[in-house]
C-alpha positions in Angstrom: -20.0 28.9 3.6 -23.3 27.7 5.3 -23.3 24.8 3.0 -19.7 23.9 3.9 -20.4 24.2 7.6 -23.3 21.8 7.2 -21.3 19.4 5.4 -18.6 19.5 7.9 -21.0 19.0 10.8 -22.7 16.0 8.9 -19.2 14.4 8.5 -18.2 15.0 12.1 -21.6 13.4 13.3 -21.0 10.5 10.9 -17.6 9.7 12.4 -18.8 10.0 16.1 -21.7 7.5 15.1 -19.4 4.9 13.5 -16.3 5.1 15.6 -18.4 5.2 18.7 -19.9 1.9 17.8 -17.1 0.2 16.1 -14.0 -1.5 17.7 -11.2 -3.2 15.7 -7.4 -3.4 16.0 -7.1 -1.9 12.5 -9.5 1.0 13.2 -8.2 4.3 14.8 -9.8 4.7 18.3 -12.0 7.8 18.8 -11.0 9.1 22.4 -13.5 11.8 22.5 -15.3 14.8 20.8 -16.3 18.3 21.8 -18.2 21.2 20.1 -18.9 24.9 20.4 -21.3 26.6 18.1 -19.9 25.6 14.7 -16.7 24.4 15.9 -16.3 20.6 16.4 -13.2 18.7 17.6 -12.7 14.9 17.4 -9.8 13.5 19.4 -8.2 10.3 18.1 -5.4 8.0 19.5 -2.0 9.4 18.6 -0.6 7.6 15.7 3.1 8.0 15.9 4.1 7.6 12.2 1.3 9.6 10.5 -0.3 8.7 7.4 0.8 5.9 4.7 0.8 8.8 2.1 3.7 10.6 4.0 5.8 7.6 4.0 5.2 6.6 0.3 5.3 9.9 -1.4 7.0 12.5 0.7 10.3 13.5 -1.0 12.7 13.0 1.9 11.0 10.0 3.6 12.8 6.9 3.9 11.6 4.0 1.6 9.3 1.5 3.2 10.9 -2.1 3.1 8.9 -4.8 1.5 8.0 -6.6 4.6 6.6 -3.4 6.1 4.5 -2.7 2.8 2.9 -6.0 3.1 2.2 -5.7 6.8 0.4 -2.4 6.0 -1.5 -3.7 3.1 -2.8 -6.7 5.3 -3.7 -4.6 8.4 -5.6 -2.1 6.1 -7.4 -5.2 4.3 -8.4 -6.6 7.8 -9.9 -3.2 8.8 -12.0 -3.0 5.6 -13.0 -6.8 6.0 -14.2 -6.0 9.5 -16.4 -3.2 8.3 -17.9 -5.1 5.5 -18.7 -8.1 7.7 -19.8 -6.3 10.7 -23.5 -7.0 12.0 -24.5 -3.9 10.2 -22.2 -3.6 7.2 -20.4 -0.4 6.6 -19.1 0.9 3.3 -16.0 3.1 3.9 -16.2 5.1 0.7 -12.9 7.0 1.0 -10.1 4.4 1.0 -6.7 6.1 0.3 -3.3 6.3 1.7 -3.9 9.6 3.6 -6.6 7.7 5.6 -4.5 4.9 6.5 -2.5 6.0 9.8 0.5 4.0 11.3 1.6 3.5 14.8 5.1 3.1 16.0 5.2 -0.5 14.7 3.7 0.4 11.3 0.5 -1.1 12.2 -2.2 0.2 9.9 -5.4 1.7 11.1 -8.1 3.2 9.2 -9.3 6.9 10.0 -11.7 9.5 8.8 -15.2 7.9 8.5 -16.7 11.1 7.5 -17.9 9.7 4.1 -18.7 6.2 5.6 -22.3 4.6 4.8 -24.4 1.9 6.0 -24.2 -0.9 3.6 -27.4 -2.3 1.7 -29.9 -4.1 3.8 -32.1 -7.2 3.2 -32.5 -7.7 -0.5 -31.0 -4.4 -1.6 -28.0 -4.8 -3.8 -26.6 -1.3 -3.3 -26.9 2.1 -1.8 -27.7 5.1 -4.0 -25.8 8.1 -3.0 -24.2 11.4 -4.2 -20.8 10.5 -5.7 -18.1 11.5 -3.3 -14.5 10.5 -2.6 -11.2 11.1 -4.1 -10.1 11.0 -7.8 -8.1 8.0 -8.5 -9.5 5.7 -5.6 -13.4 5.8 -6.6 -14.7 2.8 -8.5 -15.7 3.5 -12.0 -19.3 2.1 -11.6 -19.8 4.1 -8.4 -18.7 7.4 -10.5 -21.0 6.6 -13.2 -24.1 5.6 -11.2 -24.0 6.5 -7.8 -24.6 3.0 -6.8 -22.3 2.2 -3.7 -21.3 -1.4 -2.6 -18.7 -3.0 -0.6 -17.0 -4.0 -4.0 -16.5 0.0 -4.4 -14.3 -0.2 -1.4 -12.4 -3.2 -2.8 -11.7 -1.2 -5.9 -10.2 1.6 -3.7 -8.0 -0.9 -1.7 -6.7 -2.3 -5.1 -5.4 1.1 -5.9 -3.7 1.7 -2.6 -2.1 -1.9 -3.0 -0.9 -0.7 -6.3 0.6 2.5 -4.8 2.5 0.2 -2.2 3.7 -2.1 -4.9 4.9 0.9 -7.2 5.6 3.9 -5.1 3.5 5.9 -7.5 0.4 7.9 -6.7 -2.9 6.9 -8.0 -3.1 10.0 -10.3 0.0 11.8 -11.2 -0.3 14.7 -13.8 3.4 15.3 -13.9 3.9 11.9 -15.7 3.5 11.3 -19.4 -0.2 11.1 -20.4 -0.3 7.4 -20.6 1.1 6.9 -17.1 -0.9 9.5 -15.1 -3.5 7.0 -14.1 -1.9 4.3 -12.1 -4.6 1.7 -12.7 -4.6 2.1 -16.5 -0.9 2.1 -16.9 -0.2 -0.9 -14.5 -3.0 -3.2 -15.5 -1.3 -4.8 -18.4 1.8 -5.6 -16.3 0.1 -7.1 -13.2 -0.5 -10.7 -14.4 2.7 -10.9 -16.5 5.6 -12.0 -14.4 8.2 -11.0 -16.9 7.2 -7.6 -16.9 6.1 -7.0 -13.5 9.3 -5.4 -12.6 8.2 -2.2 -14.5 5.7 -1.5 -11.9 7.8 -2.4 -8.8 8.9 0.7 -6.9 12.6 1.2 -7.8 13.3 2.4 -4.3 13.0 -1.2 -3.2 16.0 -1.9 -5.1 15.0 -5.3 -5.8 14.8 -6.4 -2.1 11.5 -8.2 -2.3 10.2 -11.7 -2.6 9.5 -12.2 -6.5 6.7 -14.7 -5.6 5.2 -12.5 -3.3 5.2 -9.7 -5.5 3.6 -11.7 -8.3 0.8 -12.9 -6.0 0.2 -9.5 -4.5 0.0 -7.9 -8.1 -2.6 -10.6 -9.0 -4.6 -9.6 -6.1 -4.5 -5.8 -7.1 -5.3 -6.9 -10.6 -8.6 -8.5 -9.2 -9.5 -5.7 -6.9 -9.4 -3.1 -9.7 -11.4 -5.2 -12.1 -13.7 -3.1 -14.1 -16.6 -5.7 -13.3 -17.5 -5.3 -9.6 -18.6 -8.9 -9.5 -15.0 -10.0 -10.3 -13.4 -8.3 -7.4 -12.8 -10.4 -4.3 -14.2 -10.0 -0.9 -11.9 -8.4 1.6 -11.7 -11.4 3.7 -10.5 -13.4 0.6 -7.9 -10.5 0.1 -6.6 -11.0 3.7 -6.4 -14.8 3.2 -4.3 -14.4 -0.1 -1.9 -11.7 1.3 -1.2 -13.1 4.8 1.0 -16.1 3.6 3.1 -13.9 1.5 4.7 -12.6 4.7 6.4 -16.1 4.9 7.9 -16.1 1.5 11.6 -15.5 1.9 13.0 -15.7 -1.6 14.2 -12.1 -1.4 16.6 -11.2 -4.1 20.1 -10.4 -3.0 21.7 -7.0 -4.0 23.9 -6.5 -7.2 26.9 -8.4 -7.7 30.0 -6.5 -6.4 33.4 -7.4 -7.9 36.4 -6.8 -5.7 39.5 -6.8 -7.6 42.5 -8.6 -6.0 45.3 -6.7 -4.5 48.5 -6.3 -6.8 51.1 -8.5 -6.1 54.0 -6.2 -5.4 56.5 -9.0 -4.0 58.9 -10.7 -6.2 58.0 -14.0 -4.8 57.3 -15.4 -8.3 54.5 -17.9 -8.6 51.6 -17.6 -11.1 50.6 -14.1 -10.1 47.8 -15.3 -7.8 46.1 -13.1 -5.4 48.8 -13.1 -2.6 49.8 -15.7 -0.3 48.4 -19.1 -1.0 47.3 -18.0 -4.4 43.6 -18.4 -3.4 42.3 -15.0 -3.6 38.4 -14.3 -3.6 37.4 -12.8 -6.8 34.1 -11.4 -6.1 31.3 -11.5 -3.7 27.5 -10.8 -3.5 26.4 -7.8 -1.6 24.2 -8.8 1.2 20.6 -7.4 1.6 21.5 -5.2 4.3 24.2 -3.5 2.2 27.2 -4.6 4.2 29.5 -5.2 1.2 33.0 -3.7 0.8 33.6 -1.1 -1.6 33.8 -2.1 -5.1 32.6 -1.8 -8.6 29.0 -2.9 -8.9 28.2 -4.6 -12.1 24.9 -3.3 -13.8 22.1 -5.9 -14.0 
């Protein structure tokens, strides 16, 4: 219990130190804090829509549309890029969906800096520290060696980007053994345009830009590289993702066939679709789902 309280105290102090010094549109604002004995309370700005985790994985939450997912991915990337490129670089160390909070406009802000660390200084290549973080998001080399770098955060970002693309959790023990680790399962598909649809969240119902999805998947593939040196800097991730918002080759919905009305009159003719004989045989369902009832052809 005493160790737990000490850990909680250290975490609270770390948050106050970092958030008291850092200001950025994609970092949550620390309004204030108070403490009494072992009790500590941090007060943040109110984030209307809660965590990204809630929107991606809660059973009855409405599915996030493609443009919103991209917006969140870009905002979170900007927050990490700011930390890594600050005058005194900061390693976030616990990048995951539950630590990404959303305001009323789905603007993403990073929260919970309890595990954050100052980055390496001068000629240092890494920070040596006790391994902490969340299973499924921590970089493999950090788990094995305890060596922490900005590229450790980039790996965690890649996992979250995969979660945004797929709608799957980073680790899901309820799935078949080969699919329980999202990164290991998805990796072979991320650079294969013909098989990428296996990764994409079925709740998107095909309503996303195929080109943007391929480019975002390629970024995710780089971020979760087993070689830290092959992972991009977060500023490069921002540069790669921002143009994707402008890609508008969204797929339309499934083809909907509308049967012509039966001609019950005895006006003869060729049995066409009513007066004028120019009935419309079918149409595409628009992206907002505003098509008449009909029989959807499977694709």
